[in-house]
C-alpha positions in Angstrom: 14.0 25.9 18.7 12.7 27.2 15.5 14.2 25.7 12.0 13.5 30.2 11.6 14.5 31.4 14.7 15.9 35.1 14.2 16.0 38.7 16.7 12.6 39.7 17.3 13.7 43.1 15.9 12.1 44.6 20.2 15.2 47.0 20.3 14.9 47.5 23.6 11.8 50.0 23.1 11.6 50.4 19.9 9.1 47.7 19.8 7.1 49.4 22.1 6.7 52.6 19.2 7.1 50.8 16.5 5.4 47.7 16.8 5.5 46.9 12.9 9.2 46.1 12.7 8.6 43.2 15.0 5.8 42.3 14.0 7.8 42.1 9.7 10.8 40.1 11.9 9.0 37.3 13.8 6.4 36.5 10.7 8.1 34.0 9.6 9.5 32.2 13.2 5.6 33.0 14.6 4.3 31.0 11.4 6.3 28.3 12.2 5.5 28.0 16.6 2.0 28.0 15.2 2.2 24.9 13.3 1.6 23.1 16.5 1.5 23.2 20.3 4.7 23.2 23.0 5.0 22.6 26.4 6.7 26.3 27.2 7.7 29.1 24.7 10.9 30.6 26.6 13.3 33.3 25.8 16.4 34.6 27.8 15.9 38.4 27.3 12.3 40.7 28.7 11.8 42.4 25.4 11.9 39.5 23.4 9.2 37.4 25.9 7.4 40.7 24.8 7.8 41.0 21.3 7.0 36.8 20.5 4.4 36.2 22.8 3.3 39.2 20.6 3.6 37.5 17.4 2.4 33.7 18.4 -0.2 34.7 20.8 1.7 32.5 23.3 2.7 33.2 27.4 6.8 33.9 26.0 8.9 33.2 29.8 12.4 33.5 30.7 14.2 30.1 29.8 14.7 30.7 33.6 11.3 30.7 34.7 10.4 27.2 32.7 13.6 25.5 33.9 12.8 26.2 38.1 8.8 25.1 37.1 10.5 22.2 35.3 12.5 20.6 38.6 10.8 21.8 41.6 7.5 19.9 42.6 4.4 21.3 43.0 4.0 23.4 46.0 
């Protein structure tokens, strides 16, 4: 979790209508996240996943999807 973690400001559907608000709210966090590679990019909210994926260019997924993938053996 980045030190600059904060709200992505997607606010339900507002991030779809006003992406500049989300971009401004996530700028510091996205810069910190993109300083290095991570094994997973996770959130617990679908709109936050969308906002953070947009901000960082990384594939954010729900934290439970990441957990299932980590504990299930490959098929």
